[in-house]
C-alpha positions in Angstrom: -105.3 -101.2 167.0 -104.2 -101.7 163.4 -103.3 -105.3 162.4 -101.2 -105.8 159.2 -100.1 -108.8 157.2 -96.8 -108.3 155.6 -93.8 -109.8 153.8 -90.3 -109.2 155.2 -87.1 -111.1 154.5 -89.1 -113.6 152.5 -91.4 -114.4 155.4 -95.1 -113.7 155.7 -96.2 -112.6 159.2 -98.8 -110.5 161.1 -98.0 -107.4 163.0 -99.5 -104.4 164.9 -98.9 -101.0 163.3 -98.3 -98.1 165.6 -96.8 -94.7 164.6 -95.1 -96.1 161.5 -93.6 -99.1 163.4 -94.7 -102.7 162.9 -94.5 -105.0 165.9 -94.7 -108.6 164.9 -97.4 -110.7 166.6 -97.7 -114.5 167.0 -101.3 -114.4 165.5 -103.8 -111.7 164.5 -106.3 -112.9 167.1 -104.0 -113.1 170.2 -102.0 -110.0 169.1 -99.2 -111.2 171.4 -96.0 -109.4 170.5 -92.8 -111.4 169.7 -90.3 -108.7 170.5 -89.5 -108.0 166.8 -90.2 -104.6 165.4 -89.2 -102.5 162.4 -90.2 -99.4 160.4 -93.3 -100.1 158.2 -91.4 -99.0 155.1 -89.2 -102.1 155.5 -92.0 -104.5 154.7 -94.5 -105.1 151.9 -98.1 -105.1 153.0 -100.4 -107.9 151.9 -104.1 -108.0 152.1 -104.5 -108.0 155.9 -106.1 -111.5 156.1 -106.0 -114.7 154.1 -109.8 -115.5 153.7 -111.2 -118.8 152.6 -114.0 -116.7 151.1 -115.2 -113.1 150.7 -118.9 -112.8 151.3 -120.4 -109.6 149.8 -123.8 -107.9 150.2 -125.7 -106.4 147.3 -127.9 -103.3 147.5 -127.4 -102.5 151.2 -127.5 -98.7 151.1 -130.9 -96.9 151.0 -129.5 -94.1 148.9 -127.9 -96.6 146.4 -131.3 -98.4 146.1 -132.9 -95.0 145.4 -130.2 -94.2 142.8 -130.9 -97.5 141.0 -134.7 -97.1 141.3 -135.0 -100.4 143.1 -137.1 -101.4 146.2 -135.3 -102.1 149.5 -134.6 -105.9 149.8 -136.6 -107.7 152.5 -133.4 -109.6 153.5 -129.7 -109.4 152.7 -128.7 -110.3 149.1 -125.4 -112.1 149.4 -122.9 -113.5 147.0 -119.3 -114.9 147.2 -116.0 -113.8 145.7 -113.3 -116.6 145.7 -110.2 -116.1 147.8 -108.3 -115.7 144.5 -109.9 -112.2 144.1 -107.9 -110.9 147.1 -105.4 -108.1 146.2 -103.0 -106.3 148.4 -102.9 -102.5 149.0 -101.1 -100.9 146.1 -101.6 -103.9 143.9 -102.8 -103.8 140.3 -106.4 -104.6 139.4 -106.1 -106.6 136.2 -108.6 -105.6 133.6 -109.9 -108.8 132.0 -109.8 -109.1 128.2 -113.4 -110.4 128.1 -114.8 -107.2 129.7 -115.4 -103.7 128.4 -116.7 -102.1 131.6 -115.0 -102.7 135.0 -116.5 -100.7 137.9 -115.3 -99.7 141.4 -117.5 -100.3 144.5 -116.2 -98.8 147.7 -117.2 -100.9 150.8 -116.7 -101.3 154.5 -115.6 -104.9 155.2 -115.6 -107.0 158.3 -112.8 -109.4 159.1 -113.9 -112.5 161.0 -111.8 -113.4 164.1 -113.2 -116.8 165.1 -115.3 -119.5 163.6 -118.9 -118.3 163.4 -122.0 -120.5 162.7 -125.6 -119.8 163.6 -124.7 -116.8 165.7 -127.2 -114.3 167.2 -127.1 -110.6 166.3 -126.3 -109.8 170.0 -123.2 -112.1 169.8 -121.8 -110.8 166.5 -119.2 -108.5 168.1 -117.5 -111.5 169.7 -116.7 -112.9 166.2 -115.3 -109.7 164.7 -111.6 -109.2 164.5 -111.9 -105.7 163.0 -112.8 -103.7 159.9 -111.1 -102.7 156.7 -111.6 -101.1 153.2 -112.6 -103.2 150.2 -113.2 -102.6 146.6 -115.9 -104.9 145.1 -114.6 -104.7 141.6 -117.2 -105.7 139.0 -117.2 -106.4 135.3 -120.5 -104.6 134.9 -121.1 -105.6 131.2 -120.7 -109.3 132.1 -123.0 -108.9 135.1 -125.7 -107.7 132.7 -124.9 -110.3 130.0 -124.9 -113.3 132.4 -128.0 -112.3 134.4 -126.1 -113.4 137.6 -122.9 -112.2 139.3 -120.4 -115.0 139.6 -118.2 -114.3 136.5 -118.5 -110.5 136.8 -117.4 -110.5 140.4 -114.8 -113.3 140.5 -111.8 -112.4 138.4 -108.4 -112.6 140.0 -107.6 -109.2 141.7 -111.3 -108.2 141.9 -111.3 -107.8 145.7 -108.5 -105.4 146.9 -108.8 -104.9 150.6 -106.7 -103.3 153.4 -104.5 -101.6 154.1 -104.9 -103.0 157.6 -107.6 -104.3 160.0 -108.8 -101.6 162.5 -109.9 -103.4 165.6 -111.6 -100.4 167.4 -114.2 -98.8 165.3 -117.8 -97.7 165.8 -119.5 -98.4 162.5 -122.8 -96.8 163.3 -122.3 -93.7 161.2 -118.9 -93.4 159.3 -118.1 -92.1 155.8 -117.5 -94.5 153.0 -116.0 -92.9 149.9 -114.4 -93.7 146.5 -112.0 -91.4 144.6 -111.1 -92.1 141.0 -107.8 -90.3 140.0 -108.3 -88.0 143.0 -111.9 -87.0 142.2 -114.6 -88.1 144.6 -117.1 -90.5 143.0 -118.9 -92.1 146.0 -119.9 -90.9 149.4 -122.4 -92.0 152.0 -122.5 -93.0 155.6 -123.1 -96.3 157.2 -126.2 -95.1 159.0 -127.8 -95.5 155.5 -127.1 -99.2 155.5 -130.3 -101.3 155.3 -128.8 -104.2 157.2 -126.3 -103.4 159.9 -123.2 -105.5 160.6 -124.6 -107.7 163.4 -127.7 -108.5 161.3 -125.5 -109.4 158.3 -123.2 -111.6 160.3 -126.1 -113.5 161.9 -127.8 -113.9 158.6 -124.7 -115.2 156.7 -123.7 -117.5 159.5 -127.1 -119.2 159.3 -126.2 -120.0 155.6 -122.5 -120.8 155.9 -119.7 -121.1 158.4 -117.5 -118.1 158.6 -113.9 -118.9 159.3 -111.2 -116.8 160.9 -109.8 -114.4 158.3 -113.0 -114.5 156.1 -114.2 -111.2 154.9 -117.8 -109.9 154.9 -118.2 -106.8 152.7 -121.2 -104.8 153.6 -122.4 -103.2 150.3 -121.6 -100.0 148.4 -122.9 -96.4 148.4 -124.3 -94.6 145.3 -122.0 -93.4 142.6 -120.4 -96.6 141.3 -118.8 -96.2 137.9 -116.2 -97.5 135.4 -112.5 -97.5 135.6 -109.9 -97.8 132.8 -106.4 -99.0 132.5 -104.0 -96.5 134.2 -106.6 -95.2 136.6 -105.9 -94.9 140.4 -108.8 -95.9 142.6 -109.0 -95.1 146.3 -111.5 -96.4 148.9 -111.5 -94.2 151.9 -113.3 -95.0 155.1 -113.5 -92.8 158.1 -111.7 -94.3 161.1 -109.8 -96.9 159.0 -107.8 -95.1 156.3 -107.2 -95.4 152.6 -106.9 -98.3 150.2 -105.3 -97.3 146.9 -104.9 -99.5 143.8 -104.2 -99.0 140.1 -105.9 -100.6 137.1 -103.7 -102.3 134.6 
């Protein structure tokens, strides 16, 4: 099932997308249909949830670690993007004046369905609403300059995600790719993730409470690189779909 968040007739709502038709639902968790439906082209898609925070994982693919010449981390390396980073599918990634290198990072993201605190790995599935595509946009020069990640990762529009939440997905071994102006730049599969989704959710929930709508982004494959104004960047994930944004 594909859950969307959209704007129609000046009203923000959630819906289920099936065969080009959006069926409005009372909430993304209950998915109870209200009886209202319309063609998807009649609505503007938002980022598919409204997170209080976006928790990201650094260096979580073995092939990316090898590319960077870095050892595998003994536990997940996490950081937070503020909710103001969120950007809708088709939205413009704003290139900040203070940066000279803004990179794409294609990632599989998990959307939380219910409040999660101190959960066990075996319970993680009960707290997942579904999965989506995310671009962990990074001002790489500022990351190097600052020696930490907050400024580099936190500019407005630096977390496009969507276009929907896929509720039925086996994440054991699916392709995660990035295409810059139609040319493939990143490709790996989730079986190369160092820490799998249940382990990540359990670990993060022992640090902070995850709220409904929060997003956990699971790390990027090898091949990260710079974008420039006017570029189109696509994150493509097997079983979910395609998230496309432009840089401006």
